[in-house]
N, C-alpha and C positions, 0 to 999 in steps of 0.2 A: 504494500500500500504506500509506503514512503516513496518508493521509486515512482509510482504512479502520480503522487502529488508533485514531485519535482518536475516531471515531464508534462503535467497538466492533462494526463490521459485517464483520469478517474471518471468512471461512469457513475455520476452522482445519482441518477435515477435508480440504478441497480443497488448502489450502496445504501441509499435511504430506504428502499423497499426491503432490503435485507434487515436493516436496523428495526424498521417498523414491524417486521415479522416476529422479532423476539422482545420488543419493548414492553408489550402488555404483561407477558409472563414475568419478565425481569422486574418490572415495577410492582407486580403483585407480590413477588417474593421479598422484595425490599420492605414493603409495607407490612407484610405478615411477620417478618423477622423483627422489625422495629416494634411492633405491638407486643410481641412475645417478650422481647428484651425489656420493654417498658414495664410490663407486668412483673417480670422477674425482679427488677430493681426496686419495686415498690411493695414488696412483701413485708409482712409484720409477724411478730410472735414466732411460733415454732417453724413456720414456713421460711421465715427469714433466716433462722438458725440453720435449717436444712440447706438452703441456698448457699449460705456462707461456708458450710462444711464441704459441700460439693465443689464450690469454686476454689477453696483452699487446696483441695486434693488434686486439682488439675495443674498441669505444667503451665507456667505463665505464658509460654510461647505457643500454646496449643490453640491454633486458629482453625482447626478442621471444620468447625460448624459455621464459619463465616468466610472461609477461603473463596467461595464462589462470588462473594460480594466484592472483593478487592482484586480478583483476577481479571483476565481479559473478558470483555463482553462477547457473548456468542453472536455470531453473524447469521446463524440459522437455528431454528428450534432444536434440531438434533444435536447441536453443539452445546446446548445449555448444560452446565455441569449439575450433578445431583445436589439437591438442597441440603441433604444431610449425608454423612458418610455411610457407605454401605456396611453391612455386617462384616464383609471381608476386609474392608479398610479398617474398621474398628478392631478386628482381630489382630491385624498387623501391629497395632500400637498397644494392644493389651487392654482394650476397653470392652 
């Protein structure tokens, strides 16, 4: 894509159509994740203690549940990464 930008040969109609094909699902996932995270941060009582225990037990650099958010944006629906790690991926890291 960078080379296409330099030469001015980008097919913008195709690029925008590809982006629009994945945008609704990507936005849905962002909003769903934000709502869940918001609920998680505003727990009280025993649920808050449970949350704190879970988060303390995880590696500080464990981003597997939000990697999809900060990685490259899919250009087609079939390129959209899984929202949550698969059981096989969790087994690899011992979860």
